[in-house]
Steps between C-alpha positions, in 0.01 A plus 500: 500500500649839405583733785275807531639825367263726695605583856213550745668447837833602655613137484426488127700821450799339672472185288440678167781751553744220578407322174567802277780401266574842354373858507236442234360207698507705819329798338220279372457347845489843667227609258284207613514565874178536701639433847405829671121551494509869595748580224312291244175683581668841479697449180192361323272775632740767372515321164121505476433856612811656339613860514311739275812580298538129416136402460560373145789273601502139610669474839741215572348457848736221607833463681781681319820304420850642503643661189837555335816316419572238387201471267317835536167323479205499733366144488124477537296214630187593307330773302660841512702749297783355294845451645767754420709404196840372613770762533873463554570181694709553812530330833361693795771645722273760663169414665239764583261393774177697541200477729204394281331588168290815479126451468480692172861440396630142499156366590374660179791441263630166629859623528664619820534881536340550159229758439525707819687804629746291702597314184544829316765599753666159528539423130617851418776449758591159360521651153730777623716232661523305173300210643184543289460559127232768546391737778131408505295196591135530406389154385627144493552518123677837485843359415666568833807285568734502798871423499643313796198578720213293640207676671266317735275573796479360852123458454370417152140626527384859537397543867232737634660830604837359387521315832538120490449318828786304660322177408471607134867596495598162640271308261659678204857457622567165324457672162770751597727230635475291185550799272818594682616137497459489121708814445743429784796404277534856366319718756744738668293778654137559597341845522216497754239763420367597841505357851255219416728362229805549723337286770386241244860436394626353829305170477649456151844477654403196703276329244712551188856557619501309828626813674379607843354852473687764699379573851396762567376570150664797327270801502343598169587837355567653163850397398529243779740222405536150641765261373537130570773272374267227371205706373433802278553849634182677610435867428213700647309749289195704585206362307426668167149586615325825417504588868880487504571651158241780513614615844869490413582230751638305204666711231627404157858542618440276803357228278779531246757473777347172621511342155852625439601331824310182405681486166835545674430223750367268229792560264272635227650747254 
């Protein structure tokens, strides 16, 4: 009997994530996750009601996989917008870890950080750093390709008020752990966008690298840097949210400095 591909319980998430043989397999499995009832209800409700500006669009309304090197495709487990055409193939040396998809961004487009103001800021910065082929990310078929970068979120469904519960974070963690395990051979540095992502990284050390997380945990801050001998370096960056960018808490120069440092640590030209 074939094993189920849809994950409806935390135990099924653990089992399905462990079986993922590559990033495409993992992305498809992520897209078919229904393990958190509150998040499922919210993402589907947003997809039904929509925002007025997007009333003529079909929302993805499902968990959002990671995106970027090495294949620059967003694998989809069912109906949805087409995957991005493949761009330059490169192994991911830099990981960017976010909080969760935006209700009318990734939850609409099916690609992480695509179609919202946060993505506008992030991909413009990656383009300036020479890590993206274009400065905009508006749809899953817009031709965007990343070089040496993989972007993924700690929680794969859009949460109400952008606030996942601890239980939802923990249920989603096996997807993060498996994604990092698959890119582990080349991953050199991870940029954590915000305190939530910073905190979500420490369990990865134990689960993927067999490294005991530091105690006490290093405090999150913009430009914070943690280095371990057997795991990627970790850089803190204020989240690219409108709240941070509109108020000046996160400036273009601050963001550019983080990615310049990430490139240096990762050995990316």
